[in-house]
mmCIF file of the C-alpha atoms, coordinates in Angstrom:
data_MODEL
# 
_entry.id   MODEL 
# 
loop_
_atom_site.group_PDB 
_atom_site.id 
_atom_site.type_symbol 
_atom_site.label_atom_id 
_atom_site.label_alt_id 
_atom_site.label_comp_id 
_atom_site.label_asym_id 
_atom_site.label_entity_id 
_atom_site.label_seq_id 
_atom_site.pdbx_PDB_ins_code 
_atom_site.Cartn_x 
_atom_site.Cartn_y 
_atom_site.Cartn_z 
_atom_site.occupancy 
_atom_site.B_iso_or_equiv 
_atom_site.pdbx_formal_charge 
_atom_site.auth_seq_id 
_atom_site.auth_comp_id 
_atom_site.auth_asym_id 
_atom_site.auth_atom_id 
_atom_site.pdbx_PDB_model_num 
ATOM 1  C CA . MET A 1 1  ? 84.883  119.016 150.670 1.00 0.00 ? 1  MET A CA 1 
ATOM 2  C CA . PRO A 1 2  ? 86.262  121.997 152.694 1.00 0.00 ? 2  PRO A CA 1 
ATOM 3  C CA . LYS A 1 3  ? 87.697  124.939 150.858 1.00 0.00 ? 3  LYS A CA 1 
ATOM 4  C CA . LYS A 1 4  ? 91.431  125.253 150.588 1.00 0.00 ? 4  LYS A CA 1 
ATOM 5  C CA . LEU A 1 5  ? 92.687  127.987 152.858 1.00 0.00 ? 5  LEU A CA 1 
ATOM 6  C CA . LYS A 1 6  ? 94.879  130.736 151.542 1.00 0.00 ? 6  LYS A CA 1 
ATOM 7  C CA . THR A 1 7  ? 97.895  130.028 153.725 1.00 0.00 ? 7  THR A CA 1 
ATOM 8  C CA . SER A 1 8  ? 100.584 131.157 151.334 1.00 0.00 ? 8  SER A CA 1 
ATOM 9  C CA . VAL A 1 9  ? 101.965 134.643 151.882 1.00 0.00 ? 9  VAL A CA 1 
ATOM 10 C CA . ASN A 1 10 ? 104.901 136.563 150.459 1.00 0.00 ? 10 ASN A CA 1 
ATOM 11 C CA . SER A 1 11 ? 106.489 137.759 153.689 1.00 0.00 ? 11 SER A CA 1 
ATOM 12 C CA . ALA A 1 12 ? 106.781 137.048 157.375 1.00 0.00 ? 12 ALA A CA 1 
ATOM 13 C CA . PRO A 1 13 ? 107.647 139.189 160.366 1.00 0.00 ? 13 PRO A CA 1 
ATOM 14 C CA . THR A 1 14 ? 111.278 139.951 161.011 1.00 0.00 ? 14 THR A CA 1 
ATOM 15 C CA . ALA A 1 15 ? 113.180 138.542 163.956 1.00 0.00 ? 15 ALA A CA 1 
ATOM 16 C CA . GLY A 1 16 ? 113.066 141.863 165.778 1.00 0.00 ? 16 GLY A CA 1 
ATOM 17 C CA . ASN A 1 17 ? 109.245 141.892 165.860 1.00 0.00 ? 17 ASN A CA 1 
ATOM 18 C CA . LEU A 1 18 ? 108.755 138.463 167.397 1.00 0.00 ? 18 LEU A CA 1 
ATOM 19 C CA . PRO A 1 19 ? 106.996 138.029 170.759 1.00 0.00 ? 19 PRO A CA 1 
ATOM 20 C CA . GLY A 1 20 ? 109.045 137.199 173.857 1.00 0.00 ? 20 GLY A CA 1 
ATOM 21 C CA . ASP A 1 21 ? 107.539 133.715 174.218 1.00 0.00 ? 21 ASP A CA 1 
ATOM 22 C CA . TYR A 1 22 ? 108.168 132.747 170.606 1.00 0.00 ? 22 TYR A CA 1 
ATOM 23 C CA . PRO A 1 23 ? 109.607 129.219 170.763 1.00 0.00 ? 23 PRO A CA 1 
ATOM 24 C CA . PHE A 1 24 ? 111.542 129.061 167.456 1.00 0.00 ? 24 PHE A CA 1 
ATOM 25 C CA . GLY A 1 25 ? 114.259 131.607 168.259 1.00 0.00 ? 25 GLY A CA 1 
ATOM 26 C CA . ASN A 1 26 ? 114.713 134.042 165.363 1.00 0.00 ? 26 ASN A CA 1 
ATOM 27 C CA . ARG A 1 27 ? 113.485 131.677 162.667 1.00 0.00 ? 27 ARG A CA 1 
ATOM 28 C CA . VAL A 1 28 ? 110.090 132.492 161.071 1.00 0.00 ? 28 VAL A CA 1 
ATOM 29 C CA . SER A 1 29 ? 110.257 129.773 158.453 1.00 0.00 ? 29 SER A CA 1 
ATOM 30 C CA . GLU A 1 30 ? 111.831 126.362 157.886 1.00 0.00 ? 30 GLU A CA 1 
ATOM 31 C CA . SER A 1 31 ? 112.208 124.153 154.836 1.00 0.00 ? 31 SER A CA 1 
ATOM 32 C CA . LEU A 1 32 ? 109.637 121.419 154.319 1.00 0.00 ? 32 LEU A CA 1 
ATOM 33 C CA . ALA A 1 33 ? 112.365 118.795 154.609 1.00 0.00 ? 33 ALA A CA 1 
ATOM 34 C CA . ASP A 1 34 ? 113.694 120.108 157.920 1.00 0.00 ? 34 ASP A CA 1 
ATOM 35 C CA . TYR A 1 35 ? 110.196 120.474 159.360 1.00 0.00 ? 35 TYR A CA 1 
ATOM 36 C CA . ALA A 1 36 ? 109.271 116.934 158.237 1.00 0.00 ? 36 ALA A CA 1 
ATOM 37 C CA . LYS A 1 37 ? 112.415 115.561 159.876 1.00 0.00 ? 37 LYS A CA 1 
ATOM 38 C CA . ARG A 1 38 ? 111.700 117.447 163.127 1.00 0.00 ? 38 ARG A CA 1 
ATOM 39 C CA . MET A 1 39 ? 108.113 116.229 163.183 1.00 0.00 ? 39 MET A CA 1 
ATOM 40 C CA . GLY A 1 40 ? 109.079 112.625 162.368 1.00 0.00 ? 40 GLY A CA 1 
ATOM 41 C CA . VAL A 1 41 ? 107.129 112.252 159.112 1.00 0.00 ? 41 VAL A CA 1 
ATOM 42 C CA . SER A 1 42 ? 108.091 111.941 155.468 1.00 0.00 ? 42 SER A CA 1 
ATOM 43 C CA . VAL A 1 43 ? 108.768 114.933 153.253 1.00 0.00 ? 43 VAL A CA 1 
ATOM 44 C CA . GLY A 1 44 ? 106.030 113.672 150.931 1.00 0.00 ? 44 GLY A CA 1 
ATOM 45 C CA . ALA A 1 45 ? 103.488 113.891 153.749 1.00 0.00 ? 45 ALA A CA 1 
ATOM 46 C CA . MET A 1 46 ? 104.514 117.500 154.443 1.00 0.00 ? 46 MET A CA 1 
ATOM 47 C CA . ARG A 1 47 ? 104.258 118.360 150.769 1.00 0.00 ? 47 ARG A CA 1 
ATOM 48 C CA . THR A 1 48 ? 100.739 116.871 150.702 1.00 0.00 ? 48 THR A CA 1 
ATOM 49 C CA . ARG A 1 49 ? 99.734  118.843 153.787 1.00 0.00 ? 49 ARG A CA 1 
ATOM 50 C CA . ALA A 1 50 ? 101.068 122.018 152.204 1.00 0.00 ? 50 ALA A CA 1 
ATOM 51 C CA . ASP A 1 51 ? 99.259  121.299 148.938 1.00 0.00 ? 51 ASP A CA 1 
ATOM 52 C CA . ARG A 1 52 ? 95.976  120.764 150.743 1.00 0.00 ? 52 ARG A CA 1 
ATOM 53 C CA . GLY A 1 53 ? 96.346  123.951 152.723 1.00 0.00 ? 53 GLY A CA 1 
ATOM 54 C CA . MET A 1 54 ? 96.691  122.193 156.079 1.00 0.00 ? 54 MET A CA 1 
ATOM 55 C CA . LEU A 1 55 ? 100.133 123.617 156.720 1.00 0.00 ? 55 LEU A CA 1 
ATOM 56 C CA . PRO A 1 56 ? 100.908 127.347 156.486 1.00 0.00 ? 56 PRO A CA 1 
ATOM 57 C CA . ILE A 1 57 ? 103.630 128.031 153.955 1.00 0.00 ? 57 ILE A CA 1 
ATOM 58 C CA . LEU A 1 58 ? 105.645 130.946 152.660 1.00 0.00 ? 58 LEU A CA 1 
ATOM 59 C CA . GLN A 1 59 ? 106.312 131.075 148.909 1.00 0.00 ? 59 GLN A CA 1 
ATOM 60 C CA . ALA A 1 60 ? 107.682 134.004 146.926 1.00 0.00 ? 60 ALA A CA 1 
ATOM 61 C CA . ALA A 1 61 ? 105.925 133.063 143.688 1.00 0.00 ? 61 ALA A CA 1 
ATOM 62 C CA . PRO A 1 62 ? 104.263 130.014 142.103 1.00 0.00 ? 62 PRO A CA 1 
ATOM 63 C CA . GLY A 1 63 ? 106.871 127.354 141.441 1.00 0.00 ? 63 GLY A CA 1 
ATOM 64 C CA . LYS A 1 64 ? 109.316 128.787 143.881 1.00 0.00 ? 64 LYS A CA 1 
ATOM 65 C CA . LYS A 1 65 ? 110.670 127.048 147.009 1.00 0.00 ? 65 LYS A CA 1 
ATOM 66 C CA . ARG A 1 66 ? 108.091 126.599 149.804 1.00 0.00 ? 66 ARG A CA 1 
ATOM 67 C CA . GLU A 1 67 ? 108.848 126.950 153.514 1.00 0.00 ? 67 GLU A CA 1 
ATOM 68 C CA . VAL A 1 68 ? 106.798 126.213 156.547 1.00 0.00 ? 68 VAL A CA 1 
ATOM 69 C CA . ASN A 1 69 ? 105.556 129.382 158.243 1.00 0.00 ? 69 ASN A CA 1 
ATOM 70 C CA . LEU A 1 70 ? 106.578 128.796 161.851 1.00 0.00 ? 70 LEU A CA 1 
ATOM 71 C CA . TYR A 1 71 ? 105.195 132.141 162.945 1.00 0.00 ? 71 TYR A CA 1 
ATOM 72 C CA . ALA A 1 72 ? 101.740 131.210 161.638 1.00 0.00 ? 72 ALA A CA 1 
ATOM 73 C CA . ILE A 1 73 ? 101.911 127.906 163.524 1.00 0.00 ? 73 ILE A CA 1 
ATOM 74 C CA . TYR A 1 74 ? 102.859 129.774 166.710 1.00 0.00 ? 74 TYR A CA 1 
ATOM 75 C CA . MET A 1 75 ? 100.069 132.317 166.339 1.00 0.00 ? 75 MET A CA 1 
ATOM 76 C CA . ASN A 1 76 ? 97.480  129.569 165.721 1.00 0.00 ? 76 ASN A CA 1 
ATOM 77 C CA . ALA A 1 77 ? 98.578  127.657 168.805 1.00 0.00 ? 77 ALA A CA 1 
ATOM 78 C CA . ARG A 1 78 ? 98.585  130.833 170.901 1.00 0.00 ? 78 ARG A CA 1 
ATOM 79 C CA . TYR A 1 79 ? 95.074  131.748 169.772 1.00 0.00 ? 79 TYR A CA 1 
ATOM 80 C CA . LYS A 1 80 ? 93.725  128.276 170.513 1.00 0.00 ? 80 LYS A CA 1 
ATOM 81 C CA . GLY A 1 81 ? 95.427  128.276 173.877 1.00 0.00 ? 81 GLY A CA 1 
ATOM 82 C CA . GLU A 1 82 ? 93.875  131.626 174.790 1.00 0.00 ? 82 GLU A CA 1 
ATOM 83 C CA . ARG A 1 83 ? 90.452  130.420 173.664 1.00 0.00 ? 83 ARG A CA 1 
ATOM 84 C CA . TYR A 1 84 ? 90.782  127.262 175.729 1.00 0.00 ? 84 TYR A CA 1 
ATOM 85 C CA . THR A 1 85 ? 91.778  129.291 178.778 1.00 0.00 ? 85 THR A CA 1 
ATOM 86 C CA . GLU A 1 86 ? 88.801  131.617 178.365 1.00 0.00 ? 86 GLU A CA 1 
ATOM 87 C CA . MET A 1 87 ? 86.516  128.614 178.036 1.00 0.00 ? 87 MET A CA 1 
ATOM 88 C CA . MET A 1 88 ? 87.856  127.033 181.242 1.00 0.00 ? 88 MET A CA 1 
ATOM 89 C CA . ASN A 1 89 ? 87.374  130.206 183.347 1.00 0.00 ? 89 ASN A CA 1 
# 
């Protein structure tokens, strides 16, 4: 079984520090319910993904509200896109 990734952090970048091609406007996080609705899956499925470490989350302290880290999702997609482009050249 793979190790659970440490995807929970206490802070995210501020809106002023975001890259120009950042697709989420000035939002760096979103509630699990809103993200689940936007992705077309149940909230329970998103909670399970967050629990398993498959979804990057922001959480101030254990037991506090969790939010999806949109900035981490963007950076992961950007990194993979750059790697793919390098591979194709």
